[in-house]
C-alpha positions as CSV (number, residue, x, y, z in Angstrom):
1,M,5.7,18.1,22.3
2,P,5.6,20.9,19.7
3,A,7.6,23.1,22.0
4,L,10.3,20.4,22.3
5,L,10.5,19.8,18.7
6,A,10.8,23.5,18.2
7,A,13.7,23.6,20.6
8,L,15.6,20.9,18.8
9,A,15.4,22.8,15.5
10,W,16.2,26.3,17.0
11,Q,19.4,24.6,18.1
12,A,20.1,23.6,14.6
13,G,20.1,27.1,13.1
14,P,17.8,29.9,12.3
15,V,14.6,29.3,10.2
16,A,14.7,30.2,6.5
17,A,11.7,31.7,4.8
18,T,9.9,29.1,2.5
19,A,7.1,29.4,0.0
20,A,3.9,27.6,0.6
21,P,3.8,24.3,-1.5
22,P,1.8,24.4,-4.6
23,D,-1.6,23.3,-4.5
24,L,-1.9,20.5,-7.0
25,A,-5.7,20.5,-7.1
26,S,-5.4,24.1,-9.0
27,F,-3.3,22.7,-11.8
28,A,-4.5,22.4,-15.2
29,L,-5.0,18.9,-16.3
30,E,-2.3,19.0,-19.0
31,D,0.0,19.7,-16.0
32,L,-1.3,16.8,-14.1
33,L,-0.8,14.5,-17.2
34,N,2.8,15.7,-17.6
35,M,3.4,15.8,-13.8
36,E,6.5,14.0,-13.0
37,V,6.5,10.8,-11.2
38,F,9.2,8.5,-9.9
39,S,8.0,5.1,-9.2
40,A,7.5,3.7,-12.7
41,S,11.2,3.8,-13.6
42,K,13.2,4.9,-10.5
43,F,13.8,8.3,-12.1
44,Q,11.8,11.4,-12.4
45,Q,9.7,11.4,-15.7
46,K,6.4,12.8,-17.2
47,A,3.4,10.6,-16.2
48,S,2.6,10.5,-20.0
49,E,6.0,9.0,-20.7
50,A,6.0,6.4,-18.0
51,P,5.7,2.7,-19.0
52,S,2.5,2.3,-17.0
53,A,-0.7,4.0,-16.5
54,V,0.4,5.7,-13.1
55,T,-2.2,6.9,-10.7
56,V,-1.3,9.8,-8.4
57,I,-3.4,10.5,-5.3
58,T,-2.3,14.0,-3.5
59,A,-2.3,15.3,-0.2
60,E,-5.1,17.6,-1.0
61,E,-7.4,14.7,-2.2
62,I,-6.5,12.7,0.9
63,M,-7.8,15.7,3.0
64,A,-11.0,16.5,1.0
65,Y,-12.1,13.0,1.1
66,G,-11.2,12.3,4.7
67,H,-9.1,9.3,4.0
68,R,-8.0,7.8,7.5
69,T,-5.5,5.0,6.4
70,L,-3.7,4.0,3.4
71,A,-6.2,1.4,2.6
72,D,-8.9,4.3,2.2
73,I,-6.7,5.9,-0.2
74,L,-6.0,2.8,-2.3
75,K,-9.7,2.2,-2.5
76,T,-10.2,5.3,-4.7
77,I,-7.8,4.0,-7.3
78,R,-9.2,2.3,-10.5
79,G,-8.9,-1.5,-10.4
80,V,-8.2,-1.5,-6.8
81,Y,-10.2,-3.1,-3.9
82,V,-9.7,-3.6,-0.3
83,S,-11.0,-6.4,2.1
84,Y,-11.0,-6.4,5.8
85,D,-11.2,-9.2,8.4
86,R,-11.5,-7.2,11.4
87,N,-7.6,-7.5,11.8
88,Y,-5.8,-6.8,8.5
89,S,-6.7,-5.0,5.3
90,Y,-5.9,-7.2,2.2
91,V,-5.5,-5.1,-1.3
92,G,-6.8,-6.8,-4.5
93,V,-5.7,-5.5,-7.9
94,R,-7.3,-6.2,-11.4
95,G,-9.4,-9.2,-9.9
96,F,-6.8,-10.8,-7.9
97,G,-7.2,-10.5,-4.1
98,R,-6.6,-13.5,-2.2
99,P,-8.1,-13.4,1.3
100,G,-5.3,-13.5,4.0
101,D,-2.3,-13.1,1.7
102,Y,-0.8,-10.1,3.6
103,N,-0.4,-8.1,0.4
104,T,2.5,-10.2,-0.7
105,R,1.9,-9.6,-4.3
106,L,2.3,-5.8,-4.2
107,L,5.5,-3.9,-3.4
108,L,5.1,-1.2,-0.7
109,L,7.5,1.6,-0.5
110,V,8.0,4.7,1.4
111,D,10.1,7.3,-0.4
112,G,11.4,4.4,-2.5
113,H,12.3,2.4,0.6
114,R,11.0,-1.2,0.7
115,V,8.5,-1.7,3.5
116,N,7.5,-5.3,2.9
117,D,8.9,-7.6,5.7
118,N,11.3,-10.3,5.2
119,V,9.2,-13.1,6.9
120,Y,5.7,-12.8,5.4
121,D,6.8,-10.3,2.6
122,G,3.7,-8.4,3.6
123,G,2.8,-4.8,3.3
124,L,0.6,-3.3,6.1
125,V,-1.9,-0.6,4.8
126,G,-4.5,-0.3,7.6
127,S,-4.2,1.3,11.0
128,D,-1.0,-0.8,11.1
129,F,0.7,1.3,8.3
130,I,3.9,2.5,9.4
131,L,3.1,6.2,8.5
132,D,0.3,8.7,9.7
133,V,-1.5,9.6,6.5
134,D,-1.3,13.4,7.3
135,L,2.5,13.0,6.4
136,I,1.7,11.8,3.0
137,E,2.5,14.4,0.1
138,R,1.3,11.9,-2.6
139,V,0.7,8.3,-3.3
140,E,2.1,6.8,-6.6
141,F,0.5,3.7,-7.8
142,V,2.2,1.9,-10.8
143,P,-0.1,-1.1,-11.9
144,G,1.4,-4.0,-13.5
145,P,4.5,-6.1,-13.2
146,G,7.3,-4.2,-11.7
147,S,10.0,-6.8,-11.1
148,A,12.1,-5.5,-14.2
149,I,13.1,-2.6,-11.9
150,Y,12.0,-3.6,-8.2
151,G,12.5,-7.5,-8.1
152,N,10.3,-9.5,-5.8
153,N,6.7,-8.9,-4.8
154,A,5.8,-6.4,-7.6
155,L,3.4,-8.7,-9.5
156,F,0.6,-6.5,-9.6
157,G,1.9,-3.3,-9.0
158,V,4.2,-0.8,-6.9
159,I,2.7,1.6,-4.3
160,N,5.1,4.3,-3.4
161,V,4.1,6.6,-0.6
162,I,5.9,10.0,-1.0
163,T,6.3,12.0,2.4
164,K,6.1,15.6,2.9
165,Q,9.1,17.8,3.3
166,G,9.9,19.7,6.5
167,R,9.3,23.0,4.6
168,Q,5.9,22.3,3.8
169,L,4.9,22.3,7.5
170,D,7.2,25.4,8.2
171,G,6.4,25.1,11.9
172,A,4.5,22.9,14.4
173,E,1.2,21.2,13.8
174,V,-1.2,19.3,16.0
175,S,-4.3,17.5,15.3
176,A,-6.9,15.5,17.3
177,E,-9.9,13.6,16.0
178,V,-12.8,11.7,17.8
179,A,-15.0,8.9,15.9
180,S,-17.5,6.3,16.2
181,H,-17.0,3.3,18.6
182,D,-15.1,5.4,21.2
183,T,-12.3,6.0,18.8
184,W,-9.7,8.9,19.0
185,K,-6.5,9.9,17.5
186,T,-3.8,12.5,18.2
187,R,-0.7,13.7,16.4
188,A,2.0,16.2,16.8
189,S,4.4,17.1,14.1
190,Y,7.2,19.7,13.3
191,G,8.9,20.6,10.1
192,R,11.3,23.4,9.0
193,R,14.1,24.1,6.5
194,L,16.9,26.1,8.2
195,D,19.4,28.6,6.8
196,N,22.1,26.2,7.3
197,G,20.5,23.8,4.7
198,L,19.2,21.3,7.3
199,E,15.6,20.3,6.8
200,V,13.7,18.6,9.5
201,L,10.4,16.5,9.8
202,L,9.4,14.9,13.1
203,S,6.1,13.5,13.9
204,I,4.4,11.2,16.7
205,G,0.9,9.9,16.7
206,R,-1.5,7.6,18.5
207,Y,-4.7,5.9,17.4
208,D,-7.1,4.1,19.8
209,S,-10.5,2.6,19.0
210,Q,-12.6,0.4,21.5
211,G,-14.3,-1.1,18.4
212,Q,-17.8,-2.8,18.5
213,N,-19.4,-5.5,20.0
214,L,-20.0,-8.1,17.1
215,F,-22.5,-10.8,16.9
216,Y,-21.5,-13.9,14.9
217,P,-24.3,-16.4,14.1
218,E,-21.6,-19.1,13.5
219,F,-20.9,-19.2,17.2
220,G,-24.3,-18.2,18.4
221,G,-23.0,-15.2,20.4
222,T,-21.3,-11.9,20.5
223,A,-17.6,-11.0,20.7
224,V,-17.6,-8.3,23.5
225,G,-14.7,-5.9,23.6
226,L,-12.7,-7.7,21.1
227,D,-12.6,-5.2,18.3
228,H,-10.2,-3.0,19.9
229,D,-7.3,-1.4,18.0
230,R,-4.3,0.7,19.3
231,A,-1.5,2.0,17.3
232,D,1.6,4.2,18.0
233,N,3.8,5.7,15.3
234,F,6.9,7.9,15.0
235,Y,8.4,9.2,11.9
236,G,11.6,11.4,11.3
237,K,13.3,12.6,8.2
238,F,16.4,14.8,8.1
239,S,17.9,16.2,4.8
240,F,21.2,17.9,4.5
241,A,23.1,18.7,1.3
242,D,23.0,15.3,-0.7
243,F,22.0,13.2,2.3
244,T,18.4,12.2,3.6
245,L,18.0,10.1,6.7
246,S,14.5,8.7,7.4
247,L,13.5,6.7,10.5
248,A,10.1,5.2,11.4
249,H,8.5,3.0,14.0
250,A,5.0,1.7,14.4
251,D,3.4,-0.5,17.0
252,R,-0.1,-1.8,16.8
253,K,-2.2,-4.2,18.9
254,K,-5.5,-5.4,17.6
255,G,-8.1,-7.5,19.2
256,V,-9.3,-10.6,17.2
257,P,-13.1,-10.9,17.5
258,T,-13.7,-13.4,14.6
259,A,-12.0,-16.5,16.7
260,S,-9.8,-17.2,13.6
261,Y,-7.8,-20.4,13.4
262,G,-10.3,-22.3,15.5
263,Q,-9.6,-20.5,18.6
264,D,-12.0,-20.0,21.6
265,F,-14.7,-17.6,20.7
266,N,-15.1,-14.4,22.8
267,D,-11.9,-14.8,25.1
268,P,-10.5,-11.4,25.8
269,R,-6.9,-12.5,25.6
270,S,-7.3,-12.9,21.7
271,A,-5.0,-10.4,20.0
272,T,-2.2,-9.8,17.7
273,I,0.8,-7.3,17.8
274,D,2.5,-6.0,14.8
275,R,5.7,-4.0,15.3
276,Q,7.9,-2.4,12.5
277,S,10.8,0.0,12.1
278,F,13.2,1.1,9.6
279,L,16.1,3.3,9.3
280,D,17.1,4.6,5.7
281,L,20.1,6.8,4.6
282,Q,20.1,8.0,1.1
283,Y,22.9,9.8,-0.9
284,Q,22.2,11.4,-4.1
285,Q,24.7,13.4,-6.4
286,R,25.0,14.5,-9.8
287,L,28.6,13.2,-10.5
288,T,28.7,14.8,-14.2
289,E,26.2,16.7,-16.1
290,Q,25.2,13.4,-17.6
291,L,25.7,11.0,-14.7
292,E,23.5,11.0,-11.5
293,F,24.3,8.5,-8.6
294,T,22.0,7.4,-5.8
295,G,23.2,5.2,-2.9
296,R,21.0,3.8,-0.2
297,A,21.7,1.9,2.9
298,Y,18.9,0.7,5.2
299,Y,18.1,-1.5,8.3
300,G,14.7,-3.0,9.1
301,L,12.9,-4.8,11.9
302,Y,9.7,-6.7,12.1
303,H,8.0,-8.4,15.0
304,F,4.7,-10.2,15.0
305,S,3.1,-12.0,18.0
306,G,-0.4,-13.4,18.4
307,D,-2.2,-15.0,21.4
308,Y,-4.9,-17.6,20.6
309,P,-6.7,-19.2,23.5
310,Y,-7.7,-23.0,22.9
311,S,-9.6,-24.6,25.6
312,G,-8.6,-22.0,28.0
313,V,-4.8,-22.5,27.1
314,V,-3.1,-19.6,25.2
315,N,-1.1,-20.5,22.2
316,H,1.6,-17.9,21.3
317,D,2.6,-17.3,17.8
318,R,5.8,-15.3,17.3
319,T,7.6,-13.9,14.4
320,D,10.9,-11.8,14.5
321,G,12.5,-10.5,11.3
322,R,15.7,-8.3,11.0
323,W,17.5,-7.2,7.8
324,W,19.9,-4.6,6.4
325,G,20.9,-4.0,2.9
326,G,21.7,-1.3,0.2
327,E,21.2,-0.1,-3.2
328,L,23.6,1.6,-5.9
329,K,21.9,3.4,-8.8
330,F,23.0,5.3,-11.8
331,V,21.1,7.3,-14.3
332,H,23.0,8.1,-17.5
333,T,22.1,10.4,-20.3
334,A,25.5,10.8,-22.2
335,F,24.2,8.7,-25.2
336,Q,22.0,10.5,-27.6
337,N,18.3,9.9,-27.3
338,H,19.1,7.4,-24.5
339,K,18.4,7.6,-20.8
340,L,19.7,4.8,-18.9
341,V,19.2,3.5,-15.3
342,F,21.0,0.7,-14.0
343,G,21.9,-0.6,-10.4
344,A,22.4,-3.3,-8.0
345,E,20.5,-4.3,-4.7
346,Y,21.7,-6.4,-2.0
347,Q,19.9,-7.5,1.2
348,R,20.9,-9.5,4.2
349,D,18.4,-11.2,6.3
350,G,19.9,-11.6,9.7
351,Q,16.9,-12.9,11.2
352,R,13.7,-14.8,9.9
353,D,12.5,-16.6,13.0
354,Q,9.1,-18.2,13.5
355,A,7.9,-19.9,16.8
356,N,4.9,-21.4,18.2
357,Y,4.4,-22.5,21.8
358,D,1.7,-22.8,24.5
359,L,2.3,-20.5,27.5
360,D,1.0,-22.4,30.5
361,P,1.6,-25.4,30.6
362,Y,4.5,-24.5,28.3
363,A,5.0,-26.5,25.2
364,V,7.0,-25.8,22.1
365,Y,5.6,-26.7,18.7
366,L,7.8,-24.6,16.3
367,D,11.1,-23.0,16.8
368,D,12.4,-22.2,13.3
369,R,15.4,-19.9,12.9
370,R,17.0,-18.8,9.5
371,R,19.2,-16.3,7.9
372,S,19.4,-15.6,4.2
373,Q,20.5,-13.1,1.6
374,R,19.2,-11.9,-1.9
375,W,20.4,-9.6,-4.5
376,G,19.5,-8.2,-7.9
377,L,20.9,-6.4,-10.9
378,Y,18.8,-4.3,-13.1
379,L,19.2,-2.0,-16.4
380,Q,16.5,0.1,-18.1
381,D,16.9,2.2,-21.3
382,E,14.4,5.0,-22.2
383,Y,15.3,5.3,-25.9
384,S,13.7,8.2,-28.0
385,L,12.9,6.6,-31.4
386,S,11.6,9.9,-32.5
387,E,10.1,13.1,-31.3
388,R,7.0,11.5,-30.4
389,T,7.9,7.8,-29.8
390,L,9.7,6.3,-26.8
391,L,10.8,2.8,-26.2
392,S,11.3,1.8,-22.7
393,A,13.2,-1.5,-22.3
394,G,14.2,-3.0,-19.0
395,L,15.6,-6.3,-17.5
396,R,16.5,-7.4,-14.2
397,F,18.1,-10.6,-12.6
398,D,17.3,-11.7,-8.9
399,R,18.5,-14.5,-6.9
400,S,16.0,-14.7,-4.0
401,A,16.8,-15.9,-0.3
402,E,16.2,-19.6,-1.0
403,G,18.5,-19.6,-4.2
404,H,15.8,-19.3,-6.8
405,E,16.9,-17.2,-9.8
406,S,14.5,-15.2,-12.0
407,V,15.0,-13.0,-14.9
408,N,12.3,-10.4,-15.8
409,P,12.0,-8.0,-18.8
410,R,9.8,-5.1,-19.4
411,L,9.0,-3.4,-22.7
412,G,7.0,-0.3,-23.3
413,L,6.3,1.5,-26.6
414,I,5.0,5.0,-25.9
415,H,3.7,7.1,-28.8
416,R,2.4,10.6,-28.4
417,W,-0.2,10.8,-31.3
418,D,-0.6,14.4,-30.9
419,N,-0.4,17.0,-28.1
420,T,-3.3,15.6,-26.3
421,T,-3.3,11.8,-27.0
422,T,-0.7,9.1,-25.8
423,L,-0.8,5.4,-26.7
424,K,1.2,3.0,-24.6
425,A,1.8,-0.8,-25.4
426,L,3.2,-2.6,-22.4
427,Y,4.7,-6.0,-21.7
428,G,6.3,-7.4,-18.7
429,T,6.9,-10.3,-16.3
430,A,7.5,-10.4,-12.6
431,F,7.9,-12.9,-9.7
432,R,7.1,-13.6,-6.2
433,A,9.3,-15.9,-4.2
434,P,7.8,-18.0,-1.7
435,D,8.1,-16.3,1.8
436,A,9.3,-18.0,5.0
437,Y,5.8,-18.5,6.4
438,E,4.8,-20.4,3.2
439,L,8.0,-22.5,3.2
440,Y,8.7,-23.2,6.8
441,Y,5.8,-22.6,9.1
442,T,4.2,-25.7,10.8
443,A,1.3,-26.0,13.2
444,L,-0.6,-28.7,15.1
445,G,-4.2,-29.0,14.3
446,P,-6.4,-30.6,13.6
447,P,-5.8,-30.1,10.6
448,D,-2.1,-29.8,11.0
449,Q,-0.2,-27.2,8.8
450,L,3.0,-28.6,7.3
451,A,6.0,-26.8,5.8
452,N,6.9,-27.1,2.2
453,P,10.5,-26.0,1.4
454,N,10.2,-27.1,-2.2
455,L,7.8,-24.2,-3.3
456,R,8.7,-22.4,-6.5
457,P,8.2,-18.7,-7.1
458,E,5.2,-17.5,-8.7
459,K,5.5,-15.8,-12.2
460,I,3.2,-13.5,-14.0
461,K,3.2,-12.3,-17.5
462,T,1.2,-9.1,-18.5
463,Y,0.0,-7.5,-21.8
464,E,-1.4,-4.1,-21.7
465,L,-2.7,-1.4,-24.0
466,V,-3.2,2.3,-22.5
467,L,-4.7,5.4,-24.1
468,E,-4.5,8.6,-22.2
469,K,-6.2,11.7,-23.8
470,V,-6.7,15.3,-22.6
471,I,-9.7,17.2,-24.0
472,G,-9.4,21.0,-23.8
473,S,-7.9,22.1,-20.5
474,D,-10.3,20.3,-18.0
475,I,-10.9,16.7,-19.0
476,R,-8.5,13.7,-19.0
477,L,-9.4,10.4,-20.1
478,T,-7.7,7.1,-19.4
479,A,-8.6,3.7,-21.1
480,A,-6.6,0.5,-20.4
481,T,-7.1,-3.2,-21.5
482,Y,-4.9,-6.1,-20.2
483,H,-4.4,-9.7,-20.1
484,Y,-2.2,-11.7,-17.6
485,V,-1.3,-15.2,-16.8
486,I,0.1,-16.3,-13.3
487,D,2.2,-19.7,-13.3
488,N,3.1,-21.8,-10.3
489,L,0.5,-19.7,-8.0
490,I,1.1,-20.4,-4.4
491,E,-2.1,-21.4,-2.3
492,Q,-2.8,-23.4,0.8
493,V,-4.3,-26.8,-0.1
494,T,-5.9,-29.7,1.8
495,L,-3.8,-32.9,1.5
496,P,-5.4,-36.2,1.0
497,G,-5.0,-36.9,4.8
498,G,-6.7,-33.6,5.6
499,D,-3.5,-31.8,6.6
500,L,-2.9,-28.2,5.2
501,M,0.2,-27.1,3.2
502,F,1.1,-24.3,0.8
503,N,1.6,-25.6,-2.8
504,N,2.2,-24.5,-6.3
505,I,-1.0,-25.0,-8.2
506,A,-2.1,-24.6,-11.8
507,Q,-2.2,-21.3,-13.6
508,A,-4.6,-18.3,-12.9
509,K,-5.4,-15.9,-15.8
510,A,-7.4,-12.7,-16.2
511,N,-8.7,-10.3,-18.7
512,G,-9.8,-6.7,-17.9
513,I,-10.8,-3.2,-19.1
514,E,-10.3,0.2,-17.0
515,L,-11.9,3.4,-17.8
516,E,-11.4,6.6,-16.0
517,A,-12.5,10.3,-16.6
518,E,-11.3,13.4,-14.7
519,R,-12.6,16.9,-15.0
520,R,-11.8,20.1,-13.2
521,W,-13.5,23.2,-13.2
522,A,-12.1,26.9,-12.8
523,D,-14.0,27.3,-9.4
524,G,-11.8,24.4,-8.1
525,S,-14.5,21.6,-8.4
526,Q,-13.1,18.3,-9.3
527,L,-14.7,15.0,-10.5
528,R,-13.0,11.7,-11.1
529,A,-14.9,8.5,-12.0
530,S,-13.8,5.1,-13.1
531,Y,-15.0,1.7,-14.1
532,S,-13.3,-1.5,-14.2
533,W,-14.4,-4.9,-15.7
534,Q,-12.2,-7.9,-14.7
535,L,-12.5,-11.6,-15.2
536,A,-10.1,-13.4,-13.2
537,E,-10.2,-17.4,-13.4
538,R,-8.3,-20.6,-12.7
539,E,-7.1,-22.7,-15.6
540,D,-10.2,-24.8,-15.4
541,G,-12.2,-21.7,-15.9
542,T,-13.7,-21.4,-12.4
543,W,-14.0,-17.9,-10.9
544,L,-11.4,-16.9,-8.5
545,D,-12.5,-16.2,-4.8
546,N,-12.8,-12.6,-3.8
547,S,-12.6,-11.3,-7.5
548,P,-15.2,-8.9,-8.4
549,R,-16.2,-8.7,-12.0
550,H,-17.1,-4.9,-11.8
551,L,-15.8,-2.0,-9.9
552,A,-17.0,1.5,-10.2
553,K,-15.9,4.8,-8.4
554,L,-16.8,8.4,-8.1
555,N,-15.0,11.2,-6.4
556,W,-16.5,14.6,-6.3
557,S,-15.0,17.6,-4.6
558,Q,-16.7,21.0,-4.5
559,P,-16.0,24.3,-2.9
560,I,-18.9,25.7,-0.7
561,L,-19.6,29.1,0.6
562,G,-17.2,31.1,-1.4
563,N,-14.4,28.4,-0.9
564,R,-14.5,28.5,2.9
565,W,-15.6,25.0,3.0
566,R,-15.0,22.1,0.7
567,S,-17.1,18.9,0.3
568,G,-16.0,15.5,-0.8
569,L,-18.3,12.9,-2.0
570,E,-17.3,9.3,-2.6
571,L,-19.3,6.4,-4.3
572,Q,-17.6,3.0,-4.4
573,Y,-19.5,0.1,-6.2
574,L,-18.1,-3.2,-5.5
575,G,-19.4,-6.3,-7.4
576,S,-20.3,-9.7,-6.0
577,R,-17.5,-12.1,-5.1
578,R,-17.2,-15.8,-4.6
579,T,-16.0,-17.2,-1.1
580,S,-14.1,-20.3,-0.3
581,H,-17.4,-21.7,1.0
582,P,-19.3,-23.5,-1.7
583,G,-22.5,-21.9,-2.9
584,I,-21.9,-18.7,-0.6
585,S,-21.1,-15.2,-2.3
586,A,-20.4,-11.8,-0.9
587,G,-23.2,-9.7,-2.6
588,S,-22.5,-6.3,-4.5
589,S,-22.5,-3.1,-2.4
590,V,-22.5,0.7,-2.8
591,V,-20.6,2.7,-0.1
592,T,-21.0,6.5,0.0
593,N,-18.7,8.8,2.0
594,L,-19.3,12.4,2.7
595,T,-16.6,14.8,4.1
596,L,-16.6,18.6,4.7
597,T,-13.3,20.3,5.4
598,S,-12.2,23.8,5.9
599,S,-8.9,25.4,6.4
600,K,-10.3,29.2,6.3
601,L,-12.4,29.5,9.4
602,A,-9.3,30.9,11.5
603,K,-5.6,31.1,10.7
604,G,-4.0,27.9,11.1
605,L,-7.0,26.0,11.8
606,E,-8.1,23.0,9.7
607,V,-11.6,21.3,10.4
608,S,-12.8,18.0,8.9
609,A,-16.0,16.1,9.5
610,G,-16.9,13.0,7.6
611,I,-19.7,10.3,7.5
612,Y,-18.6,7.0,6.1
613,N,-21.0,4.5,4.6
614,L,-23.5,7.3,4.8
615,F,-26.6,5.2,3.8
616,D,-25.7,2.4,6.2
617,Q,-25.2,-0.3,3.5
618,D,-24.9,-3.7,4.8
619,C,-21.4,-4.7,3.4
620,V,-19.6,-8.2,3.6
621,D,-16.1,-9.3,2.6
622,P,-15.2,-13.0,1.9
623,G,-13.5,-14.6,5.0
624,S,-10.1,-16.4,4.3
625,D,-9.6,-20.0,5.3
626,E,-8.5,-19.4,9.0
627,H,-12.0,-18.1,9.7
628,S,-15.4,-20.1,10.2
629,Q,-17.2,-17.2,8.7
630,A,-17.8,-17.4,4.9
631,L,-18.9,-13.7,5.0
632,L,-17.4,-10.9,7.4
633,H,-19.6,-7.9,7.9
634,Q,-18.0,-4.4,7.7
635,D,-18.8,-1.3,9.3
636,G,-22.1,0.5,9.0
637,R,-22.6,4.2,9.3
638,T,-19.7,5.9,11.1
639,W,-18.5,9.4,11.7
640,R,-15.4,11.2,12.4
641,L,-14.5,14.9,13.5
642,K,-11.0,16.1,13.1
643,L,-9.2,19.4,14.2
644,G,-5.9,20.5,13.3
645,Y,-3.8,23.5,14.2
646,R,-0.7,24.7,12.7
647,F,1.6,27.2,14.7
């Protein structure tokens, strides 16, 4: 495969010499604080001037700590936690992490392209994520409401995965890894920037794990061979002049060992498939010295299928989504002290189909086929009130697929107290429209699941104060406190007759504090530690399920043996959480991960060895309503060995 990719690039033209990409880990902390980010405002700006406390995780950190999935990366971010039900990974932010919600309250982007599908509005972040993590240049996480710029789903934040450029590979690259539970993974990539200006990045990968045999006391038995996980992915990016074309495809099949939705336990036919693809064409041009234009057109596909055996009969669940759309965006700086960004988005959903039927004997229970469209208009002004003070004001109008209309403002007052201290006062609202699954899905029970086409959008209102400070040239401090209220929260409820239906329930609210400190030393050592306290409750004062009061994290990276090796140590404390089963809680846990990496043993060779959950901590996550298990046990101690070679 590397030879084939090289041949394709050779036909396009000779190779241009390129410099190695900068090592962000070697930057001074002032540079990191003022590093430009894109995701907070849809234009490049200093992180210290963004209307959010943006977190950036770089490719160097991903390698140093041996992160295997996007979920692993997100776990290191302050205020963020991830739950896993042996099928999907669910991201919680600031005390809100509803088990089984498919990450619908976060917006997931790849290079600014929306990845959430058009049926569940879900964002996949585990082995089902559409990209290999080795292709990630950095991850920008923008906490807080983002609907004033991005529209639907950005209740608790925006995750923007920025991919590498072809010039950063500057040749062919292959990697192979083996891990616990008969797991292996391979990848082949090629990237170059050519003399004719064409830049190419191509990559294919495969992941395969046999998983574990898992004992479940609820069923009095062991699920044998049902934890398997297999995923294939492809990614390509082509840049020429002002155009960038990106295409991606991922196909993942996962066994279901938990007998979710009341299906037969330990039946080898139980499995789910997630298949997603996108094509994205972007054009960016500076029309005048003070006006920049960006146009984007895209096409997306999503397929889900699940096989669930009941009394020996396989019930087949199927979802197919297909959509296309575009965005026009302008960044305008002609007015003194103002930087305006304004634009429009449109998406046409050509397919939002859901079906459910038994295979043999054939019987249809659901065949719902829908089309829809949504659009939005947005405007943001970054106004310099003085040399040290910025006012960021944004507003967006959205009309969702079901005709719901939503207006969402965002205000940020950003004051640079001195050359090392920045204060931010932030306010914003965001919305999440009910997805097609919540609105239209029906299933026979008992209990039956009923559709509810009368659902209203969720709405969040958030207030936040942020302090960012640099001490000397090697210490960065961040402190944030926030309060949010969610109205019309959508949850699945049990009706008086025992049936299930999604409905808008009362408010949820939360208060929280986040603290983070980062230090870097001249020898390349790095330390990042954070603590989060969060209290998320219903309107009646009851504690939300799967909502830890306390999160604490430490990441320590240290060069060893004259910088030939680097160690990466992670400590992650997750406080206790309530489950949906009365009287049962998931206890607190501390997980320790240790990784050793080297890129200096031989030219072009990279080696990484990791031990995860080093001390074999017994960790559990709350099960969502489709599981009989109140608590789902997570992996104990596991290991991984990875080799990579660059030609």
